[in-house]
VEXGU-715548 format. One record per atom (N, C-alpha, C, CB): residue number from 1; residue in one letter; chain; atom name; z, y, x. Coordinates in nm, 3 decimals, decimal comma, always signed. Atoms other than C-alpha are relative to their C-alpha. Glycine has a CB too. Example, Ala and Ser with C-alpha at 12.3 -4.5 7.8 and 13.67 -1.06 7.14 Angstrom:
// residues 2
   nr  rest  kette  atom       c3       c2       c1
    1     A      A     N   +0,000   -0,119   +0,089
    1     A      A    CA   +0,780   -0,450   +1,230
    1     A      A     C   +0,000   +0,120   +0,090
    1     A      A    CB   +0,125   +0,003   -0,099
    2     S      A     N   -0,006   -0,119   -0,082
    2     S      A    CA   +0,714   -0,106   +1,367
    2     S      A     C   +0,073   +0,109   -0,077
    2     S      A    CB   -0,142   +0,046   +0,041
// end
This chain:
// residues 58
   nr  rest  kette  atom       c3       c2       c1
    1     X      A     N   -0,096   -0,113   +0,022
    1     X      A    CA   +0,509   -5,015   -4,350
    1     X      A     C   +0,029   +0,065   +0,141
    1     X      A    CB   +0,139   -0,053   -0,071
    2     X      A     N   -0,034   -0,071   -0,115
    2     X      A    CA   +0,577   -4,752   -4,089
    2     X      A     C   +0,129   -0,026   +0,050
    2     X      A    CB   -0,013   +0,132   -0,021
    3     X      A     N   -0,134   +0,031   -0,052
    3     X      A    CA   +0,874   -4,813   -3,853
    3     X      A     C   +0,104   +0,107   -0,053
    3     X      A    CB   -0,004   -0,002   +0,161
    4     X      A     N   -0,083   -0,109   +0,044
    4     X      A    CA   +1,030   -4,478   -3,962
    4     X      A     C   +0,052   -0,025   -0,140
    4     X      A    CB   -0,077   +0,130   +0,006
    5     X      A     N   -0,031   +0,028   +0,135
    5     X      A    CA   +1,019   -4,586   -4,326
    5     X      A     C   +0,095   -0,116   -0,007
    5     X      A    CB   -0,122   -0,026   -0,080
    6     X      A     N   -0,085   +0,123   -0,004
    6     X      A    CA   +1,168   -4,927   -4,249
    6     X      A     C   +0,136   +0,034   +0,057
    6     X      A    CB   -0,067   -0,113   +0,086
    7     X      A     N   -0,124   -0,042   -0,062
    7     X      A    CA   +1,443   -4,766   -4,031
    7     X      A     C   +0,076   +0,069   -0,106
    7     X      A    CB   -0,021   +0,091   +0,125
    8     X      A     N   -0,069   -0,084   +0,095
    8     X      A    CA   +1,530   -4,529   -4,309
    8     X      A     C   +0,057   -0,092   -0,114
    8     X      A    CB   -0,099   +0,112   -0,058
    9     X      A     N   -0,039   +0,110   +0,101
    9     X      A    CA   +1,552   -4,820   -4,563
    9     X      A     C   +0,113   -0,084   +0,048
    9     X      A    CB   -0,118   -0,095   -0,031
   10     X      A     N   -0,114   +0,072   -0,057
   10     X      A    CA   +1,777   -5,018   -4,341
   10     X      A     C   +0,120   +0,078   +0,015
   10     X      A    CB   -0,034   -0,053   +0,126
   11     X      A     N   -0,105   -0,087   -0,026
   11     X      A    CA   +1,982   -4,723   -4,257
   11     X      A     C   +0,075   +0,029   -0,138
   11     X      A    CB   -0,055   +0,130   +0,069
   12     X      A     N   -0,059   -0,032   +0,128
   12     X      A    CA   +2,045   -4,646   -4,630
   12     X      A     C   +0,105   -0,104   -0,029
   12     X      A    CB   -0,108   +0,006   -0,112
   13     X      A     N   -0,106   +0,100   +0,022
   13     X      A    CA   +2,235   -4,977   -4,652
   13     X      A     C   +0,120   +0,013   +0,083
   13     X      A    CB   -0,053   -0,131   +0,020
   14     X      A     N   -0,114   -0,018   -0,093
   14     X      A    CA   +2,432   -4,933   -4,337
   14     X      A     C   +0,079   +0,128   -0,029
   14     X      A    CB   -0,051   +0,004   +0,145
   15     X      A     N   -0,066   -0,123   +0,031
   15     X      A    CA   +2,516   -4,575   -4,436
   15     X      A     C   +0,092   -0,022   -0,131
   15     X      A    CB   -0,109   +0,115   -0,021
   16     X      A     N   -0,075   +0,024   +0,109
   16     X      A    CA   +2,643   -4,697   -4,776
   16     X      A     C   +0,124   -0,078   +0,031
   16     X      A    CB   -0,079   -0,064   -0,096
   17     X      A     N   -0,123   +0,079   -0,043
   17     X      A    CA   +2,873   -4,951   -4,610
   17     X      A     C   +0,102   +0,086   +0,076
   17     X      A    CB   -0,043   -0,119   +0,093
   18     X      A     N   -0,085   -0,093   -0,063
   18     X      A    CA   +3,009   -4,684   -4,383
   18     X      A     C   +0,075   +0,089   -0,094
   18     X      A    CB   -0,076   +0,078   +0,088
   19     X      A     N   -0,058   -0,087   +0,100
   19     X      A    CA   +3,077   -4,452   -4,679
   19     X      A     C   +0,102   -0,083   -0,078
   19     X      A    CB   -0,110   +0,060   -0,094
   20     X      A     N   -0,102   +0,083   +0,079
   20     X      A    CA   +3,245   -4,742   -4,872
   20     X      A     C   +0,133   -0,020   +0,079
   20     X      A    CB   -0,062   -0,144   -0,035
   21     X      A     N   -0,126   +0,023   -0,085
   21     X      A    CA   +3,485   -4,788   -4,576
   21     X      A     C   +0,075   +0,131   +0,031
   21     X      A    CB   -0,038   -0,070   +0,139
   22     X      A     N   -0,076   -0,120   -0,022
   22     X      A    CA   +3,573   -4,419   -4,579
   22     X      A     C   -0,027   +0,076   +0,134
   22     X      A    CB   +0,142   -0,036   -0,006
   23     X      A     N   +0,030   -0,071   -0,142
   23     X      A    CA   +3,410   -4,313   -4,245
   23     X      A     C   -0,043   +0,139   -0,029
   23     X      A    CB   -0,122   -0,076   +0,090
   24     X      A     N   +0,024   -0,148   -0,003
   24     X      A    CA   +3,384   -3,939   -4,173
   24     X      A     C   -0,151   +0,018   -0,016
   24     X      A    CB   +0,054   +0,069   +0,138
   25     X      A     N   +0,131   -0,032   +0,022
   25     X      A    CA   +3,053   -3,793   -4,291
   25     X      A     C   -0,073   +0,044   +0,136
   25     X      A    CB   -0,004   +0,108   -0,105
   26     X      A     N   +0,054   -0,046   -0,117
   26     X      A    CA   +2,995   -3,627   -3,958
   26     X      A     C   -0,034   -0,114   +0,096
   26     X      A    CB   +0,091   +0,096   +0,059
   27     X      A     N   +0,018   +0,119   -0,079
   27     X      A    CA   +3,028   -3,963   -3,777
   27     X      A     C   -0,114   -0,078   -0,057
   27     X      A    CB   +0,127   -0,084   +0,006
   28     X      A     N   +0,117   +0,072   +0,064
   28     X      A    CA   +2,790   -4,124   -4,028
   28     X      A     C   -0,132   +0,070   +0,033
   28     X      A    CB   +0,018   -0,006   -0,157
   29     X      A     N   +0,121   -0,062   -0,031
   29     X      A    CA   +2,537   -3,866   -3,965
   29     X      A     C   -0,051   -0,016   +0,147
   29     X      A    CB   +0,015   +0,139   -0,033
   30     X      A     N   +0,029   +0,029   -0,142
   30     X      A    CA   +2,554   -3,912   -3,584
   30     X      A     C   -0,051   -0,143   +0,015
   30     X      A    CB   +0,128   +0,021   +0,088
   31     X      A     N   +0,044   +0,135   -0,009
   31     X      A    CA   +2,536   -4,284   -3,626
   31     X      A     C   -0,141   -0,020   -0,058
   31     X      A    CB   +0,098   -0,087   -0,068
   32     X      A     N   +0,138   +0,015   +0,061
   32     X      A    CA   +2,227   -4,255   -3,855
   32     X      A     C   -0,106   +0,049   +0,094
   32     X      A    CB   -0,012   +0,077   -0,134
   33     X      A     N   +0,104   -0,048   -0,090
   33     X      A    CA   +2,031   -4,046   -3,594
   33     X      A     C   -0,025   -0,110   +0,106
   33     X      A    CB   +0,042   +0,137   +0,068
   34     X      A     N   +0,021   +0,101   -0,106
   34     X      A    CA   +2,100   -4,309   -3,319
   34     X      A     C   -0,059   -0,129   -0,058
   34     X      A    CB   +0,134   -0,031   +0,072
   35     X      A     N   +0,045   +0,126   +0,059
   35     X      A    CA   +2,053   -4,604   -3,551
   35     X      A     C   -0,156   -0,001   -0,034
   35     X      A    CB   +0,083   -0,025   -0,129
   36     X      A     N   +0,139   -0,003   +0,041
   36     X      A    CA   +1,714   -4,493   -3,678
   36     X      A     C   -0,091   +0,009   +0,121
   36     X      A    CB   -0,025   +0,118   -0,095
   37     X      A     N   +0,080   -0,017   -0,122
   37     X      A    CA   +1,587   -4,387   -3,333
   37     X      A     C   -0,020   -0,140   +0,072
   37     X      A    CB   +0,071   +0,105   +0,097
   38     X      A     N   +0,001   +0,128   -0,070
   38     X      A    CA   +1,690   -4,722   -3,184
   38     X      A     C   -0,082   -0,098   -0,080
   38     X      A    CB   +0,142   -0,053   +0,022
   39     X      A     N   +0,082   +0,094   +0,086
   39     X      A    CA   +1,536   -4,914   -3,477
   39     X      A     C   -0,150   +0,020   +0,023
   39     X      A    CB   +0,033   +0,023   -0,155
   40     X      A     N   +0,147   -0,021   -0,010
   40     X      A    CA   +1,202   -4,746   -3,434
   40     X      A     C   -0,043   -0,039   +0,148
   40     X      A    CB   -0,039   +0,156   -0,035
   41     X      A     N   +0,031   +0,027   -0,134
   41     X      A    CA   +1,215   -4,785   -3,063
   41     X      A     C   -0,013   -0,154   +0,028
   41     X      A    CB   +0,105   +0,064   +0,088
   42     X      A     N   +0,005   +0,145   -0,011
   42     X      A    CA   +1,295   -5,160   -3,089
   42     X      A     C   -0,124   -0,053   -0,083
   42     X      A    CB   +0,137   -0,063   -0,052
   43     X      A     N   +0,115   +0,044   +0,077
   43     X      A    CA   +1,022   -5,201   -3,355
   43     X      A     C   -0,129   +0,015   +0,083
   43     X      A    CB   -0,011   +0,080   -0,131
   44     X      A     N   +0,122   -0,027   -0,082
   44     X      A    CA   +0,758   -5,058   -3,119
   44     X      A     C   -0,003   -0,104   +0,107
   44     X      A    CB   -0,001   +0,146   +0,062
   45     X      A     N   -0,004   +0,103   -0,096
   45     X      A    CA   +0,875   -5,303   -2,850
   45     X      A     C   -0,042   -0,135   -0,056
   45     X      A    CB   +0,135   -0,008   +0,056
   46     X      A     N   +0,033   +0,120   +0,068
   46     X      A    CA   +0,842   -5,580   -3,097
   46     X      A     C   -0,156   -0,019   -0,013
   46     X      A    CB   +0,067   +0,002   -0,138
   47     X      A     N   +0,144   -0,002   +0,012
   47     X      A    CA   +0,476   -5,479   -3,168
   47     X      A     C   -0,068   -0,026   +0,128
   47     X      A    CB   -0,046   +0,126   -0,054
   48     X      A     N   +0,059   +0,014   -0,131
   48     X      A    CA   +0,407   -5,457   -2,803
   48     X      A     C   +0,008   -0,151   +0,042
   48     X      A    CB   +0,074   +0,094   +0,105
   49     X      A     N   -0,026   +0,144   -0,032
   49     X      A    CA   +0,549   -5,813   -2,755
   49     X      A     C   -0,091   -0,089   -0,068
   49     X      A    CB   +0,138   -0,041   -0,034
   50     X      A     N   +0,092   +0,077   +0,090
   50     X      A    CA   +0,347   -5,947   -3,047
   50     X      A     C   -0,139   +0,002   +0,064
   50     X      A    CB   -0,004   +0,062   -0,149
   51     X      A     N   +0,139   -0,017   -0,052
   51     X      A    CA   +0,026   -5,807   -2,898
   51     X      A     C   -0,011   -0,069   +0,129
   51     X      A    CB   -0,040   +0,148   +0,015
   52     X      A     N   +0,001   +0,067   -0,131
   52     X      A    CA   +0,110   -5,945   -2,545
   52     X      A     C   -0,006   -0,154   -0,028
   52     X      A    CB   +0,132   +0,040   +0,087
   53     X      A     N   -0,012   +0,140   +0,032
   53     X      A    CA   +0,191   -6,288   -2,687
   53     X      A     C   -0,130   -0,048   -0,069
   53     X      A    CB   +0,125   -0,025   -0,089
   54     X      A     N   +0,116   +0,035   +0,060
   54     X      A    CA   -0,123   -6,291   -2,901
   54     X      A     C   -0,119   -0,002   +0,105
   54     X      A    CB   -0,023   +0,093   -0,116
   55     X      A     N   +0,096   -0,009   -0,097
   55     X      A    CA   -0,328   -6,200   -2,599
   55     X      A     C   +0,000   -0,128   +0,095
   55     X      A    CB   +0,023   +0,127   +0,076
   56     X      A     N   -0,026   +0,117   -0,083
   56     X      A    CA   -0,171   -6,493   -2,407
   56     X      A     C   -0,023   -0,124   -0,071
   56     X      A    CB   +0,136   -0,001   +0,049
   57     X      A     N   +0,025   +0,114   +0,075
   57     X      A    CA   -0,260   -6,732   -2,684
   57     X      A     C   +0,127   -0,072   -0,058
   57     X      A    CB   -0,078   -0,090   +0,084
   58     X      A     N   -0,128   +0,050   +0,041
   58     X      A    CA   +0,107   -6,791   -2,786
   58     X      A     C   +0,006   +0,023   -0,147
   58     X      A    CB   +0,119   +0,068   +0,076
// end
């Protein structure tokens, strides 16, 4: 699965929780942009780490 698709799927849950708690839609949209970008960024670092650890025999 592509990291963007995984981020969107995870965000859908977080977004629903924020809506359930009555958070302002504008705030939710801002949070969504940052959440998804950070998720994809972290995912890519995880892939890099996995590749480095595999090369080291870990």
